[in-house]
PDB file of N, CA, C and O in Angstrom, chain B, residues numbered from 101:
ATOM      1  N   MET B 101       0.792  -0.994   0.112  1.00  0.00           N
ATOM      2  CA  MET B 101      -0.036  -0.009  -0.234  1.00  0.00           C
ATOM      3  C   MET B 101       1.002   1.437   0.236  1.00  0.00           C
ATOM      4  O   MET B 101       1.711   1.630   1.224  1.00  0.00           O
ATOM      5  N   ALA B 102       0.694   2.282  -0.976  1.00  0.00           N
ATOM      6  CA  ALA B 102       1.405   3.468  -0.894  1.00  0.00           C
ATOM      7  C   ALA B 102       1.060   4.115   0.147  1.00  0.00           C
ATOM      8  O   ALA B 102      -0.079   4.064   0.610  1.00  0.00           O
ATOM      9  N   LEU B 103       2.176   4.922   0.725  1.00  0.00           N
ATOM     10  CA  LEU B 103       2.350   5.705   1.921  1.00  0.00           C
ATOM     11  C   LEU B 103       2.294   7.388   1.337  1.00  0.00           C
ATOM     12  O   LEU B 103       2.973   7.707   0.361  1.00  0.00           O
ATOM     13  N   PRO B 104       1.389   8.417   2.076  1.00  0.00           N
ATOM     14  CA  PRO B 104       1.918   9.791   1.525  1.00  0.00           C
ATOM     15  C   PRO B 104       3.009  10.167   1.815  1.00  0.00           C
ATOM     16  O   PRO B 104       3.413   9.953   2.958  1.00  0.00           O
ATOM     17  N   LYS B 105       3.896  10.903   0.788  1.00  0.00           N
ATOM     18  CA  LYS B 105       4.941  11.697   0.819  1.00  0.00           C
ATOM     19  C   LYS B 105       5.060  12.630   2.031  1.00  0.00           C
ATOM     20  O   LYS B 105       5.841  12.605   2.983  1.00  0.00           O
ATOM     21  N   TYR B 106       4.124  13.404   1.738  1.00  0.00           N
ATOM     22  CA  TYR B 106       3.725  14.584   2.602  1.00  0.00           C
ATOM     23  C   TYR B 106       2.532  14.724   3.501  1.00  0.00           C
ATOM     24  O   TYR B 106       1.543  14.048   3.215  1.00  0.00           O
ATOM     25  N   LYS B 107       2.489  15.545   4.592  1.00  0.00           N
ATOM     26  CA  LYS B 107       1.124  15.479   5.253  1.00  0.00           C
ATOM     27  C   LYS B 107       0.218  16.209   4.375  1.00  0.00           C
ATOM     28  O   LYS B 107       0.645  17.079   3.616  1.00  0.00           O
ATOM     29  N   THR B 108      -1.061  15.882   4.447  1.00  0.00           N
ATOM     30  CA  THR B 108      -2.437  16.470   3.740  1.00  0.00           C
ATOM     31  C   THR B 108      -2.659  17.686   4.711  1.00  0.00           C
ATOM     32  O   THR B 108      -2.688  17.700   5.942  1.00  0.00           O
ATOM     33  N   SER B 109      -2.825  18.823   3.691  1.00  0.00           N
ATOM     34  CA  SER B 109      -3.231  19.978   4.385  1.00  0.00           C
ATOM     35  C   SER B 109      -4.536  19.905   4.933  1.00  0.00           C
ATOM     36  O   SER B 109      -5.307  18.986   4.659  1.00  0.00           O
ATOM     37  N   ARG B 110      -4.881  21.073   5.890  1.00  0.00           N
ATOM     38  CA  ARG B 110      -6.097  21.106   6.377  1.00  0.00           C
ATOM     39  C   ARG B 110      -7.366  21.389   5.311  1.00  0.00           C
ATOM     40  O   ARG B 110      -8.488  20.884   5.356  1.00  0.00           O
ATOM     41  N   ALA B 111      -6.845  22.344   4.351  1.00  0.00           N
ATOM     42  CA  ALA B 111      -7.655  22.670   3.517  1.00  0.00           C
ATOM     43  C   ALA B 111      -8.124  21.558   2.644  1.00  0.00           C
ATOM     44  O   ALA B 111      -9.315  21.410   2.368  1.00  0.00           O
ATOM     45  N   ASN B 112      -7.094  20.709   2.176  1.00  0.00           N
ATOM     46  CA  ASN B 112      -7.448  19.468   1.436  1.00  0.00           C
ATOM     47  C   ASN B 112      -8.313  18.577   2.259  1.00  0.00           C
ATOM     48  O   ASN B 112      -9.436  18.310   1.830  1.00  0.00           O
ATOM     49  N   THR B 113      -7.947  18.134   3.289  1.00  0.00           N
ATOM     50  CA  THR B 113      -8.860  17.347   4.204  1.00  0.00           C
ATOM     51  C   THR B 113     -10.386  17.642   4.215  1.00  0.00           C
ATOM     52  O   THR B 113     -11.306  16.866   3.951  1.00  0.00           O
ATOM     53  N   HIS B 114     -10.445  19.234   4.663  1.00  0.00           N
ATOM     54  CA  HIS B 114     -11.724  19.624   4.741  1.00  0.00           C
ATOM     55  C   HIS B 114     -12.593  19.680   3.364  1.00  0.00           C
ATOM     56  O   HIS B 114     -13.789  19.412   3.255  1.00  0.00           O
ATOM     57  N   THR B 115     -11.656  20.113   2.297  1.00  0.00           N
ATOM     58  CA  THR B 115     -12.718  19.859   1.363  1.00  0.00           C
ATOM     59  C   THR B 115     -13.020  18.351   1.039  1.00  0.00           C
ATOM     60  O   THR B 115     -14.210  18.181   0.772  1.00  0.00           O
ATOM     61  N   ARG B 116     -12.444  17.497   1.004  1.00  0.00           N
ATOM     62  CA  ARG B 116     -12.463  16.056   0.945  1.00  0.00           C
ATOM     63  C   ARG B 116     -13.717  15.745   1.772  1.00  0.00           C
ATOM     64  O   ARG B 116     -14.636  15.113   1.251  1.00  0.00           O
ATOM     65  N   ARG B 117     -13.788  16.155   3.009  1.00  0.00           N
ATOM     66  CA  ARG B 117     -14.795  15.706   3.808  1.00  0.00           C
ATOM     67  C   ARG B 117     -15.818  16.637   4.001  1.00  0.00           C
ATOM     68  O   ARG B 117     -16.428  16.528   5.065  1.00  0.00           O
ATOM     69  N   SER B 118     -16.195  17.622   3.156  1.00  0.00           N
ATOM     70  CA  SER B 118     -17.113  18.394   3.031  1.00  0.00           C
ATOM     71  C   SER B 118     -18.489  17.827   2.667  1.00  0.00           C
ATOM     72  O   SER B 118     -19.562  18.154   3.173  1.00  0.00           O
ATOM     73  N   ALA B 119     -18.282  16.947   1.732  1.00  0.00           N
ATOM     74  CA  ALA B 119     -19.594  16.047   1.462  1.00  0.00           C
ATOM     75  C   ALA B 119     -20.025  15.017   2.349  1.00  0.00           C
ATOM     76  O   ALA B 119     -20.968  14.326   1.963  1.00  0.00           O
ATOM     77  N   TRP B 120     -19.452  14.750   3.604  1.00  0.00           N
ATOM     78  CA  TRP B 120     -19.793  13.811   4.569  1.00  0.00           C
ATOM     79  C   TRP B 120     -20.924  14.733   5.336  1.00  0.00           C
ATOM     80  O   TRP B 120     -20.657  15.709   6.037  1.00  0.00           O
ATOM     81  N   LYS B 121     -22.370  14.173   5.032  1.00  0.00           N
ATOM     82  CA  LYS B 121     -23.217  14.721   5.848  1.00  0.00           C
ATOM     83  C   LYS B 121     -24.073  13.697   6.316  1.00  0.00           C
ATOM     84  O   LYS B 121     -24.320  12.695   5.645  1.00  0.00           O
ATOM     85  N   ALA B 122     -24.674  13.977   7.785  1.00  0.00           N
ATOM     86  CA  ALA B 122     -25.430  13.123   8.078  1.00  0.00           C
ATOM     87  C   ALA B 122     -27.196  13.215   7.492  1.00  0.00           C
ATOM     88  O   ALA B 122     -27.676  14.331   7.298  1.00  0.00           O
ATOM     89  N   GLN B 123     -27.866  12.217   7.302  1.00  0.00           N
ATOM     90  CA  GLN B 123     -28.823  12.510   6.886  1.00  0.00           C
ATOM     91  C   GLN B 123     -29.991  11.885   7.655  1.00  0.00           C
ATOM     92  O   GLN B 123     -29.854  10.715   8.012  1.00  0.00           O
ATOM     93  N   ALA B 124     -31.172  12.557   7.963  1.00  0.00           N
ATOM     94  CA  ALA B 124     -32.345  12.171   8.729  1.00  0.00           C
ATOM     95  C   ALA B 124     -32.900  10.825   7.890  1.00  0.00           C
ATOM     96  O   ALA B 124     -32.982  10.800   6.662  1.00  0.00           O
ATOM     97  N   ALA B 125     -33.280   9.671   8.804  1.00  0.00           N
ATOM     98  CA  ALA B 125     -33.904   8.807   8.312  1.00  0.00           C
ATOM     99  C   ALA B 125     -35.214   8.764   7.756  1.00  0.00           C
ATOM    100  O   ALA B 125     -36.154   8.898   8.539  1.00  0.00           O
ATOM    101  N   GLN B 126     -35.435   8.610   6.594  1.00  0.00           N
ATOM    102  CA  GLN B 126     -36.773   8.583   5.810  1.00  0.00           C
ATOM    103  C   GLN B 126     -37.812   7.902   6.533  1.00  0.00           C
ATOM    104  O   GLN B 126     -37.657   6.753   6.945  1.00  0.00           O
ATOM    105  N   THR B 127     -38.892   8.584   6.706  1.00  0.00           N
ATOM    106  CA  THR B 127     -39.977   8.063   7.417  1.00  0.00           C
ATOM    107  C   THR B 127     -41.133   8.024   6.577  1.00  0.00           C
ATOM    108  O   THR B 127     -40.908   8.559   5.492  1.00  0.00           O
ATOM    109  N   PHE B 128     -42.601   7.458   6.736  1.00  0.00           N
ATOM    110  CA  PHE B 128     -43.783   7.294   6.025  1.00  0.00           C
ATOM    111  C   PHE B 128     -44.777   7.289   6.789  1.00  0.00           C
ATOM    112  O   PHE B 128     -44.525   6.773   7.878  1.00  0.00           O
ATOM    113  N   ALA B 129     -45.685   7.611   6.680  1.00  0.00           N
ATOM    114  CA  ALA B 129     -46.972   7.441   7.592  1.00  0.00           C
ATOM    115  C   ALA B 129     -47.569   6.070   7.847  1.00  0.00           C
ATOM    116  O   ALA B 129     -48.049   5.582   6.824  1.00  0.00           O
ATOM    117  N   CYS B 130     -47.647   5.491   8.680  1.00  0.00           N
ATOM    118  CA  CYS B 130     -48.039   4.204   9.212  1.00  0.00           C
ATOM    119  C   CYS B 130     -49.762   3.926   8.792  1.00  0.00           C
ATOM    120  O   CYS B 130     -50.624   4.526   9.434  1.00  0.00           O
ATOM    121  N   PRO B 131     -50.125   3.017   7.723  1.00  0.00           N
ATOM    122  CA  PRO B 131     -51.501   2.801   7.107  1.00  0.00           C
ATOM    123  C   PRO B 131     -52.493   2.613   8.156  1.00  0.00           C
ATOM    124  O   PRO B 131     -53.695   2.865   8.070  1.00  0.00           O
ATOM    125  N   ASN B 132     -51.704   2.026   9.401  1.00  0.00           N
ATOM    126  CA  ASN B 132     -52.791   1.787  10.288  1.00  0.00           C
ATOM    127  C   ASN B 132     -53.398   2.755  11.134  1.00  0.00           C
ATOM    128  O   ASN B 132     -54.608   2.959  11.237  1.00  0.00           O
ATOM    129  N   CYS B 133     -52.247   3.485  11.884  1.00  0.00           N
ATOM    130  CA  CYS B 133     -52.861   4.743  12.799  1.00  0.00           C
ATOM    131  C   CYS B 133     -52.176   5.877  12.403  1.00  0.00           C
ATOM    132  O   CYS B 133     -52.538   6.812  13.116  1.00  0.00           O
ATOM    133  N   GLY B 134     -51.253   6.259  11.491  1.00  0.00           N
ATOM    134  CA  GLY B 134     -50.957   7.668  10.784  1.00  0.00           C
ATOM    135  C   GLY B 134     -49.672   8.192  11.417  1.00  0.00           C
ATOM    136  O   GLY B 134     -49.091   9.212  11.045  1.00  0.00           O
ATOM    137  N   ALA B 135     -49.220   7.250  12.585  1.00  0.00           N
ATOM    138  CA  ALA B 135     -47.841   7.626  13.153  1.00  0.00           C
ATOM    139  C   ALA B 135     -46.722   7.619  12.005  1.00  0.00           C
ATOM    140  O   ALA B 135     -46.919   6.979  10.972  1.00  0.00           O
ATOM    141  N   PRO B 136     -45.470   8.391  12.223  1.00  0.00           N
ATOM    142  CA  PRO B 136     -44.429   8.142  11.222  1.00  0.00           C
ATOM    143  C   PRO B 136     -43.769   6.919  11.831  1.00  0.00           C
ATOM    144  O   PRO B 136     -43.585   6.679  13.024  1.00  0.00           O
ATOM    145  N   THR B 137     -43.409   6.102  10.630  1.00  0.00           N
ATOM    146  CA  THR B 137     -42.563   4.881  10.896  1.00  0.00           C
ATOM    147  C   THR B 137     -41.237   4.686   9.939  1.00  0.00           C
ATOM    148  O   THR B 137     -41.249   5.168   8.807  1.00  0.00           O
ATOM    149  N   LEU B 138     -40.515   4.229  10.250  1.00  0.00           N
ATOM    150  CA  LEU B 138     -39.531   3.651   9.516  1.00  0.00           C
ATOM    151  C   LEU B 138     -39.893   2.392   8.508  1.00  0.00           C
ATOM    152  O   LEU B 138     -40.629   1.490   8.908  1.00  0.00           O
ATOM    153  N   SER B 139     -39.409   2.386   7.357  1.00  0.00           N
ATOM    154  CA  SER B 139     -39.743   1.459   6.175  1.00  0.00           C
ATOM    155  C   SER B 139     -39.007   0.051   6.482  1.00  0.00           C
ATOM    156  O   SER B 139     -37.812  -0.033   6.766  1.00  0.00           O
ATOM    157  N   HIS B 140     -39.878  -1.020   6.384  1.00  0.00           N
ATOM    158  CA  HIS B 140     -39.494  -2.318   6.610  1.00  0.00           C
ATOM    159  C   HIS B 140     -39.538  -2.420   8.343  1.00  0.00           C
ATOM    160  O   HIS B 140     -38.826  -3.303   8.821  1.00  0.00           O
ATOM    161  N   MET B 141     -40.102  -1.814   9.027  1.00  0.00           N
ATOM    162  CA  MET B 141     -40.071  -2.032  10.474  1.00  0.00           C
ATOM    163  C   MET B 141     -41.634  -1.782  10.846  1.00  0.00           C
ATOM    164  O   MET B 141     -42.469  -1.175  10.175  1.00  0.00           O
ATOM    165  N   ALA B 142     -41.789  -2.408  12.080  1.00  0.00           N
ATOM    166  CA  ALA B 142     -43.075  -2.283  12.907  1.00  0.00           C
ATOM    167  C   ALA B 142     -43.257  -1.125  13.423  1.00  0.00           C
ATOM    168  O   ALA B 142     -42.272  -0.611  13.955  1.00  0.00           O
ATOM    169  N   CYS B 143     -44.412  -0.454  13.423  1.00  0.00           N
ATOM    170  CA  CYS B 143     -44.692   0.872  13.570  1.00  0.00           C
ATOM    171  C   CYS B 143     -44.858   0.876  15.227  1.00  0.00           C
ATOM    172  O   CYS B 143     -45.644   0.136  15.819  1.00  0.00           O
ATOM    173  N   PRO B 144     -43.807   2.029  15.997  1.00  0.00           N
ATOM    174  CA  PRO B 144     -43.619   1.838  17.499  1.00  0.00           C
ATOM    175  C   PRO B 144     -45.048   2.220  18.156  1.00  0.00           C
ATOM    176  O   PRO B 144     -45.290   1.853  19.306  1.00  0.00           O
ATOM    177  N   SER B 145     -45.973   2.948  17.423  1.00  0.00           N
ATOM    178  CA  SER B 145     -47.042   3.120  18.312  1.00  0.00           C
ATOM    179  C   SER B 145     -48.329   2.380  18.405  1.00  0.00           C
ATOM    180  O   SER B 145     -49.227   2.438  19.245  1.00  0.00           O
ATOM    181  N   CYS B 146     -48.155   1.501  17.074  1.00  0.00           N
ATOM    182  CA  CYS B 146     -49.754   0.649  17.164  1.00  0.00           C
ATOM    183  C   CYS B 146     -48.793  -0.647  16.965  1.00  0.00           C
ATOM    184  O   CYS B 146     -49.233  -1.599  17.609  1.00  0.00           O
ATOM    185  N   GLY B 147     -47.759  -0.906  16.344  1.00  0.00           N
ATOM    186  CA  GLY B 147     -47.438  -2.623  16.474  1.00  0.00           C
ATOM    187  C   GLY B 147     -47.711  -3.121  14.957  1.00  0.00           C
ATOM    188  O   GLY B 147     -47.510  -4.312  14.720  1.00  0.00           O
ATOM    189  N   SER B 148     -48.073  -2.436  14.118  1.00  0.00           N
ATOM    190  CA  SER B 148     -48.655  -3.200  12.885  1.00  0.00           C
ATOM    191  C   SER B 148     -47.287  -3.067  11.805  1.00  0.00           C
ATOM    192  O   SER B 148     -46.440  -2.177  11.722  1.00  0.00           O
ATOM    193  N   PHE B 149     -47.449  -4.261  11.079  1.00  0.00           N
ATOM    194  CA  PHE B 149     -46.454  -4.196   9.927  1.00  0.00           C
ATOM    195  C   PHE B 149     -47.030  -5.127   9.094  1.00  0.00           C
ATOM    196  O   PHE B 149     -47.354  -6.270   9.418  1.00  0.00           O
ATOM    197  N   ARG B 150     -47.218  -4.331   7.418  1.00  0.00           N
ATOM    198  CA  ARG B 150     -47.683  -5.322   6.572  1.00  0.00           C
ATOM    199  C   ARG B 150     -49.099  -5.782   6.794  1.00  0.00           C
ATOM    200  O   ARG B 150     -49.399  -6.843   6.247  1.00  0.00           O
ATOM    201  N   GLY B 151     -50.118  -5.100   7.577  1.00  0.00           N
ATOM    202  CA  GLY B 151     -51.466  -5.636   7.763  1.00  0.00           C
ATOM    203  C   GLY B 151     -51.345  -6.592   9.118  1.00  0.00           C
ATOM    204  O   GLY B 151     -52.427  -6.960   9.576  1.00  0.00           O
ATOM    205  N   ARG B 152     -50.203  -7.014   9.776  1.00  0.00           N
ATOM    206  CA  ARG B 152     -50.454  -7.658  10.758  1.00  0.00           C
ATOM    207  C   ARG B 152     -50.029  -7.030  11.989  1.00  0.00           C
ATOM    208  O   ARG B 152     -49.270  -6.065  11.897  1.00  0.00           O
ATOM    209  N   VAL B 153     -50.427  -7.456  13.199  1.00  0.00           N
ATOM    210  CA  VAL B 153     -50.180  -6.623  14.320  1.00  0.00           C
ATOM    211  C   VAL B 153     -49.285  -7.567  15.270  1.00  0.00           C
ATOM    212  O   VAL B 153     -49.614  -8.702  15.616  1.00  0.00           O
ATOM    213  N   TYR B 154     -48.304  -7.020  15.571  1.00  0.00           N
ATOM    214  CA  TYR B 154     -47.204  -7.632  16.530  1.00  0.00           C
ATOM    215  C   TYR B 154     -47.520  -7.064  17.828  1.00  0.00           C
ATOM    216  O   TYR B 154     -47.454  -5.857  18.062  1.00  0.00           O
ATOM    217  N   ARG B 155     -47.904  -8.050  18.765  1.00  0.00           N
ATOM    218  CA  ARG B 155     -47.893  -7.726  20.158  1.00  0.00           C
ATOM    219  C   ARG B 155     -46.615  -7.184  20.755  1.00  0.00           C
ATOM    220  O   ARG B 155     -46.550  -6.187  21.474  1.00  0.00           O
ATOM    221  N   GLU B 156     -45.589  -7.962  20.372  1.00  0.00           N
ATOM    222  CA  GLU B 156     -44.157  -7.646  20.825  1.00  0.00           C
ATOM    223  C   GLU B 156     -43.696  -6.300  20.659  1.00  0.00           C
ATOM    224  O   GLU B 156     -42.868  -5.794  21.416  1.00  0.00           O
ATOM    225  N   ALA B 157     -44.286  -5.628  19.551  1.00  0.00           N
ATOM    226  CA  ALA B 157     -43.720  -3.973  19.510  1.00  0.00           C
ATOM    227  C   ALA B 157     -44.830  -3.404  20.223  1.00  0.00           C
ATOM    228  O   ALA B 157     -44.493  -2.279  20.593  1.00  0.00           O
ATOM    229  N   ILE B 158     -45.813  -3.632  20.525  1.00  0.00           N
ATOM    230  CA  ILE B 158     -46.672  -2.875  21.696  1.00  0.00           C
ATOM    231  C   ILE B 158     -46.205  -2.782  22.706  1.00  0.00           C
ATOM    232  O   ILE B 158     -45.934  -1.691  23.209  1.00  0.00           O
ATOM    233  N   ARG B 159     -45.939  -4.176  23.394  1.00  0.00           N
ATOM    234  CA  ARG B 159     -45.412  -4.316  24.604  1.00  0.00           C
ATOM    235  C   ARG B 159     -44.013  -3.402  25.191  1.00  0.00           C
ATOM    236  O   ARG B 159     -43.751  -2.874  26.272  1.00  0.00           O
ATOM    237  N   SER B 160     -43.355  -3.514  23.990  1.00  0.00           N
ATOM    238  CA  SER B 160     -41.814  -3.040  24.092  1.00  0.00           C
ATOM    239  C   SER B 160     -41.588  -1.425  24.780  1.00  0.00           C
ATOM    240  O   SER B 160     -42.079  -0.388  24.334  1.00  0.00           O
ATOM    241  N   ASN B 161     -40.849  -1.543  25.785  1.00  0.00           N
ATOM    242  CA  ASN B 161     -40.844  -0.027  26.478  1.00  0.00           C
ATOM    243  C   ASN B 161     -39.292   0.533  26.342  1.00  0.00           C
ATOM    244  O   ASN B 161     -38.302   0.154  26.969  1.00  0.00           O
ATOM    245  N   HIS B 162     -39.373   1.343  25.536  1.00  0.00           N
ATOM    246  CA  HIS B 162     -37.676   1.989  24.981  1.00  0.00           C
ATOM    247  C   HIS B 162     -37.691   3.473  25.511  1.00  0.00           C
ATOM    248  O   HIS B 162     -36.770   4.273  25.346  1.00  0.00           O
ATOM    249  N   THR B 163     -38.868   3.721  26.170  1.00  0.00           N
ATOM    250  CA  THR B 163     -38.443   5.147  26.681  1.00  0.00           C
ATOM    251  C   THR B 163     -38.732   5.068  28.269  1.00  0.00           C
ATOM    252  O   THR B 163     -39.757   4.729  28.860  1.00  0.00           O
ATOM    253  N   LYS B 164     -37.384   5.528  28.791  1.00  0.00           N
ATOM    254  CA  LYS B 164     -37.027   5.733  30.102  1.00  0.00           C
ATOM    255  C   LYS B 164     -36.303   6.746  30.343  1.00  0.00           C
ATOM    256  O   LYS B 164     -35.947   6.990  31.496  1.00  0.00           O
TER     257      LYS B 164
END
């Protein structure tokens, strides 16, 4: 693996990393209750996914 001969300047480093941006996860409305949910995941408020209701999603308590 090749090694750099000189130190990369801050300007070059910041220019290269300027495109690194965090993006918010895309959500959509749950067809059952209308709450925002992540795709391919059970709804955190009602527990439904693809027309089925999963009881584990309703009972899970992640807010403490």
